[in-house]
C-alpha positions as CSV (number, residue, x, y, z in Angstrom):
1,X,-3.3,20.5,9.4
2,X,-1.6,18.6,7.0
3,X,-3.1,15.4,7.7
4,X,-6.5,15.8,5.4
5,X,-6.8,12.7,3.2
6,X,-10.0,12.8,1.3
7,X,-12.6,15.2,0.9
8,X,-15.4,12.9,-0.7
9,X,-14.2,9.1,1.0
10,X,-11.1,8.2,3.0
11,X,-9.7,5.5,0.5
12,X,-10.7,7.4,-2.3
13,X,-7.5,7.8,-3.5
14,X,-7.0,5.5,-6.2
15,X,-10.6,5.4,-7.1
16,X,-10.9,4.2,-11.1
17,X,-11.6,7.3,-13.3
18,X,-15.4,7.8,-14.2
19,X,-16.0,8.2,-17.8
20,X,-16.1,12.1,-19.2
21,X,-14.5,13.8,-16.2
22,X,-11.7,15.7,-16.5
23,X,-8.9,14.9,-14.7
24,X,-8.8,16.3,-11.3
25,X,-5.1,15.6,-10.6
26,X,-4.0,16.6,-14.2
27,X,-5.7,20.2,-13.4
28,X,-3.9,20.5,-10.3
29,X,-1.2,18.4,-11.0
30,X,2.0,21.3,-10.0
31,X,0.9,20.4,-6.7
32,X,2.5,17.0,-6.9
33,X,6.1,16.7,-6.8
34,X,7.5,16.7,-9.8
35,X,9.4,12.8,-10.1
36,X,8.9,9.4,-11.6
37,X,5.7,8.1,-11.4
38,X,3.9,11.5,-11.4
39,X,2.3,11.0,-14.5
40,X,1.1,7.6,-13.8
41,X,-0.2,8.8,-10.5
42,X,-2.3,11.3,-12.4
43,X,-3.6,9.1,-14.8
44,X,-4.8,6.4,-12.5
45,X,-6.1,8.6,-9.7
46,X,-6.8,12.1,-11.6
47,X,-10.2,11.9,-12.2
48,X,-11.3,11.4,-8.7
49,X,-9.2,13.2,-6.6
50,X,-7.6,16.7,-6.0
51,X,-4.0,17.1,-5.5
52,X,-4.1,18.9,-2.6
53,X,-5.6,16.1,-1.2
54,X,-3.2,13.6,-2.2
55,X,-0.6,16.0,-1.5
56,X,-1.2,16.2,1.8
57,X,-1.6,12.6,3.0
58,X,1.3,10.6,4.5
59,X,1.7,6.9,5.5
60,X,4.3,4.3,5.7
61,X,5.0,2.3,2.5
62,X,2.6,-0.4,3.7
63,X,-0.1,1.2,4.6
64,X,0.0,3.2,0.7
65,X,-0.2,-0.4,-0.5
66,X,-3.0,-1.0,1.9
67,X,-4.8,2.1,0.3
68,X,-3.8,0.3,-3.2
69,X,-5.4,-2.8,-2.8
70,X,-8.7,-1.3,-1.1
71,X,-8.8,1.0,-4.3
72,X,-8.4,-2.2,-6.4
73,X,-10.5,-4.4,-4.7
74,X,-13.0,-1.2,-5.2
75,X,-12.4,-1.2,-9.1
76,X,-9.7,1.3,-9.5
77,X,-8.0,1.1,-12.8
78,X,-4.4,0.1,-13.8
79,X,-2.5,-2.4,-14.5
80,X,0.1,-4.0,-12.2
81,X,3.4,-2.0,-13.2
82,X,0.9,1.1,-13.2
83,X,-0.3,0.3,-9.4
84,X,3.6,-0.4,-8.6
85,X,4.9,3.1,-10.0
86,X,1.8,4.8,-8.4
87,X,3.2,2.9,-4.8
88,X,6.7,3.6,-5.5
89,X,5.5,7.4,-5.8
90,X,3.2,7.6,-3.1
91,X,5.6,6.0,-0.6
92,X,8.6,8.2,-1.9
93,X,6.7,11.4,-2.2
94,X,4.8,11.5,0.9
95,X,6.2,9.5,3.6
96,X,4.8,8.8,7.1
97,X,7.5,10.1,8.6
98,X,6.8,14.0,7.8
99,X,3.3,13.5,9.0
100,X,2.6,15.7,12.3
101,X,0.5,14.4,15.1
102,X,-3.3,14.6,14.6
103,X,-4.8,16.3,17.7
104,X,-8.2,14.4,17.7
105,X,-9.9,17.2,19.9
106,X,-9.8,19.5,16.3
107,X,-9.6,16.9,13.9
108,X,-12.0,17.0,11.1
109,X,-14.0,14.0,9.7
110,X,-11.6,13.5,6.6
111,X,-8.7,13.8,9.0
112,X,-10.0,11.1,11.2
113,X,-10.7,8.9,8.4
114,X,-7.4,9.2,6.9
115,X,-4.8,9.7,9.5
116,X,-6.5,7.8,12.2
117,X,-7.8,5.1,9.6
118,X,-11.4,5.1,10.8
119,X,-14.4,4.4,8.8
120,X,-16.8,7.4,8.4
121,X,-19.3,6.2,11.0
122,X,-16.4,6.0,13.4
123,X,-15.5,9.4,12.5
124,X,-19.2,10.8,13.0
125,X,-19.4,8.6,16.6
126,X,-16.1,10.1,17.4
127,X,-17.2,13.8,16.6
128,X,-20.5,13.1,18.0
129,X,-19.4,11.9,21.4
130,X,-16.4,14.9,21.5
131,X,-19.5,17.2,21.1
132,X,-21.4,15.6,23.8
133,X,-18.8,14.9,26.3
134,X,-16.2,17.6,25.6
135,X,-12.5,16.9,24.4
136,X,-10.4,14.2,25.4
137,X,-7.8,14.1,27.9
138,X,-6.2,10.7,26.8
139,X,-6.7,8.1,24.0
140,X,-7.7,5.9,26.2
141,X,-10.8,8.3,26.7
142,X,-12.0,7.3,23.6
143,X,-12.4,3.4,24.3
144,X,-16.0,4.6,25.8
145,X,-16.8,5.8,22.3
146,X,-19.4,3.5,20.9
147,X,-19.4,2.4,17.4
148,X,-15.4,2.9,17.4
149,X,-12.9,0.4,16.8
150,X,-10.2,1.6,19.6
151,X,-7.6,-0.8,18.1
152,X,-7.4,1.5,15.0
153,X,-6.5,4.5,17.3
154,X,-3.9,2.2,19.2
155,X,-2.3,1.2,16.0
156,X,-1.5,4.8,15.1
157,X,-1.1,6.1,18.7
158,X,2.4,7.6,17.4
159,X,0.5,10.0,15.4
160,X,-2.4,10.7,17.4
161,X,-3.0,13.3,20.3
162,X,-5.5,14.3,22.7
163,X,-4.7,18.0,23.3
164,X,-6.4,21.0,24.3
165,X,-8.0,23.0,21.6
166,X,-7.9,26.8,21.9
167,X,-10.1,29.1,19.9
């Protein structure tokens, strides 16, 4: 599915660069659409994140803004102007409208974190529940998952579904 977000962490998208490492996005920049803001996005995000990870995520402008705010709080490096350019680039190139519905019965932890907005421990709790109790039949079934904030599921219900999984 195209909803994959972050391999290491859900909100690592805009995390600041680590010294001495080669830019990941720069090495795979061809995956990112050529448009205004691409170079700044590669500069701000490139030392930590793969281009295919960035290119697979879809959010509304407000959701992208929330991701950027969290990354700044976590130490992301970039001027206010650069972060505004990154926001514009991500919001235009990777809008939520193009995102497909995520089947929670087949979703990986990364997908649950990025698309459903779950914390890593919530994604793990949902997967453990799913493995023990079988697939959900409706989103309402997820209210039974201990350690899961159902409000997160409810707030993104237009992008989430409980569909049968076919082997």
